[in-house]
C-alpha positions in Angstrom: 74.0 101.1 108.1 76.0 99.5 110.9 78.5 102.1 112.8 80.9 99.9 112.6 83.7 99.8 110.1 86.5 97.7 111.6 86.0 94.2 113.1 88.5 92.6 115.5 88.5 89.2 116.1 90.5 86.6 118.5 92.1 84.1 116.6 92.8 80.9 119.1 89.6 79.8 120.6 87.4 81.8 119.0 88.0 81.3 115.1 91.2 78.7 115.5 89.6 75.5 117.2 92.8 75.3 119.6 91.7 72.3 121.5 90.8 70.3 118.3 94.1 71.1 116.6 96.5 70.6 119.4 94.8 67.2 120.3 95.5 66.0 116.7 99.3 67.2 116.6 99.6 65.3 120.5 97.9 62.3 118.8 100.3 62.5 116.0 103.6 62.7 118.4 102.4 59.9 120.9 102.3 57.6 117.8 105.6 58.8 116.0 107.7 58.4 119.9 105.6 55.3 120.5 105.0 56.1 123.9 102.3 53.6 124.1 105.6 51.3 124.7 105.8 53.3 128.1 102.2 52.1 129.4 101.8 54.5 131.9 99.2 57.0 130.1 96.6 57.2 126.9 96.4 59.7 124.1 93.9 61.2 126.2 95.5 61.1 129.3 98.4 63.1 127.3 95.9 65.4 125.9 94.0 66.4 129.4 97.3 66.8 131.1 98.1 68.7 128.4 95.4 71.7 128.6 95.6 71.3 132.3 99.5 72.7 132.5 99.3 74.7 129.2 96.2 76.7 130.8 98.1 77.4 133.9 101.2 78.3 132.3 99.6 80.6 129.4 97.5 82.4 132.4 101.0 83.1 134.1 102.2 84.9 131.3 99.4 86.6 130.2 99.9 88.0 134.1 103.2 89.1 133.2 104.8 86.5 135.9 106.9 84.2 132.8 107.8 84.9 129.8 107.6 82.7 126.0 110.7 80.8 126.9 109.4 79.5 130.2 106.5 78.4 128.5 108.5 75.9 126.1 110.8 75.3 128.8 108.6 74.1 131.4 104.9 72.9 129.8 106.2 69.2 128.9 108.4 68.6 131.3 105.7 69.4 133.9 102.8 67.4 131.8 105.4 64.0 131.7 106.2 64.7 135.8 102.1 65.1 136.2 101.4 61.6 134.2 104.4 60.1 136.6 106.9 59.7 133.8 110.7 59.4 134.6 112.3 62.8 132.9 114.2 60.4 130.9 111.3 59.2 128.9 110.5 62.8 128.0 111.5 62.8 123.9 114.4 65.9 123.8 112.8 67.6 121.2 109.4 66.9 122.1 108.3 70.4 122.7 109.6 71.6 119.4 108.5 68.9 117.4 104.7 70.1 119.1 105.5 73.8 118.5 106.4 72.9 114.9 103.5 70.7 114.3 100.0 72.1 116.3 100.0 75.6 114.3 100.2 73.5 110.5 97.0 72.3 112.1 93.2 73.7 110.2 90.5 72.7 111.9 88.4 76.0 112.9 85.1 76.4 114.6 82.1 75.6 112.7 81.0 78.5 110.0 84.0 80.3 110.3 84.6 80.8 106.9 81.2 81.4 106.1 81.2 84.1 108.3 84.2 85.6 107.4 83.2 85.8 103.6 80.3 87.2 104.9 81.7 90.0 107.0 85.1 90.9 104.9 82.4 92.2 102.2 81.4 94.6 104.2 83.9 95.5 106.7 87.6 95.8 107.3 88.9 92.5 109.7 91.9 92.6 112.0 93.2 90.3 114.7 94.4 90.9 118.3 96.3 88.0 119.6 98.1 87.1 122.7 99.8 84.7 120.6 103.5 85.3 119.2 104.0 86.5 115.7 105.5 83.2 113.8 102.8 80.8 115.5 100.0 83.0 114.5 101.3 83.5 111.2 101.5 80.0 110.5 98.1 79.1 112.0 96.4 81.8 109.6 98.1 80.5 106.4 97.7 76.6 107.3 94.1 77.5 107.8 93.7 79.4 104.9 92.6 82.7 106.9 95.5 85.1 106.0 93.5 86.7 103.0 90.7 87.8 105.0 92.8 90.2 107.8 94.1 93.6 106.6 96.2 93.7 110.2 97.8 90.8 112.5 98.3 92.5 116.1 100.2 90.2 118.5 101.4 90.5 122.1 104.4 90.3 121.0 104.9 92.9 118.2 102.4 95.3 120.5 104.7 94.3 123.5 101.5 94.2 125.1 99.1 91.7 126.0 95.0 91.9 126.4 93.8 93.2 128.4 95.9 95.8 128.6 94.4 98.7 126.7 97.8 99.7 125.0 97.6 96.7 122.3 94.3 97.9 121.7 95.7 101.2 121.3 98.2 99.9 118.8 95.7 98.0 117.1 93.9 101.3 116.2 97.3 103.3 115.4 97.8 101.0 112.5 94.1 100.4 111.3 93.0 104.0 111.4 89.9 102.5 113.7 88.9 104.1 117.1 86.4 102.5 119.6 83.5 104.1 118.4 83.4 102.1 114.8 85.4 99.0 116.1 84.0 96.0 117.3 86.0 93.0 119.2 85.0 89.6 118.9 86.5 86.9 121.3 86.4 83.7 123.7 88.2 85.3 126.8 86.4 86.9 129.2 89.3 88.3 131.1 91.5 89.3 128.0 89.1 89.4 124.7 86.4 91.1 126.6 87.7 93.3 129.5 90.3 94.8 127.5 87.4 96.0 124.7 85.8 97.4 128.1 88.8 99.0 129.1 88.8 101.0 125.8 84.9 101.4 126.0 84.9 98.7 123.1 81.7 97.5 121.8 82.2 93.4 122.0 80.8 89.9 121.4 81.7 87.1 124.0 81.9 83.9 121.6 80.6 81.2 124.0 80.2 78.0 122.2 80.3 75.8 125.3 77.6 78.0 127.2 79.4 78.5 130.3 77.4 80.3 132.8 78.9 83.7 134.1 78.2 86.7 136.3 80.0 89.2 133.7 78.1 91.5 132.1 78.9 91.3 128.1 77.5 93.7 125.3 76.7 90.5 123.1 76.9 86.5 123.6 76.9 84.0 120.8 77.4 80.4 121.0 77.8 79.9 117.3 79.8 82.4 114.7 76.7 82.3 112.4 75.1 84.3 115.0 77.3 87.4 114.2 75.3 87.9 111.1 72.2 88.8 113.1 74.0 91.3 115.1 76.7 92.8 111.9 
């Protein structure tokens, strides 16, 4: 008999395939705005630069150095600047279009639904995410994940961000869970795993690219199906 009653998942890069969905949305916007006519960059260039700039901005956000509005204000102007495109060629609504489109994409990591079916029959499932309420709920609806989760705790609703212990404490308060009967599953060593460690919570590091690290983790998986052998 497992000691766990509650399983907490991260969403982006753990269940919802952020990179694949972002790339699909950017490819569509590239076509809609006929950006190939600029003859300055390809779809692949746009996606690669998006990931570079977006990662930097989210890292600043997670360290409380910028806010949500700053991400949206700075993201695509910086991307186009790094692609050496004049500001006047940046479509005025590009950020708004991306924010509206990307969360509607539905690509999940392999076996995500199968594993959630297996786990939801045995445990209470919840999400702890540093994302924003509206965006994360759109992702869940679009990918048919909403029914699996009893509670969705976001950085916005909890007013704290992983790895801050407060977001986990809010999650425990809302779900009736505690660090002894719960386990955290996520891809990010600096937020998901470090946060779980700070509240003495068991954890699973999802590492699909098999990235090397010196960080000590309790469980490591590269495929979501491996959760069946742990849980």
